[in-house]
C-alpha positions, 0 to 999 in steps of 0.5 A: 184685633180684639185679642191683641187689645186684651193682651196689651191692656192686660199687661198694662193693668198687671204692671200697674197693679204691681207698682201700686202694690209695691207703693202700698207696701212702701218699697217705691217712694215718692207718691201719696200711695207710699205706705198706704195699705189701701194700695197694697190691697188694690194693687194685687186685685188689679194685677190679677185682673190684668193677668185674667185679661192676658189669659183671655186674650191669648186663649181667644188668639189661639182659637182664632189662629 
């Protein structure tokens, strides 16, 4: 169960990070984040953290299964 939660939260974090990156770079409009360099930096960090959670969840699932 814990591994599934890690994978789901990781996917959500990765997708959020990608959206924040695109907003920071100005590719997605309609937010205060649009064109703000800060979000172009924070986005990839969050996306990488999400990928790490996905990997951790899948590795734990392989061991348990």
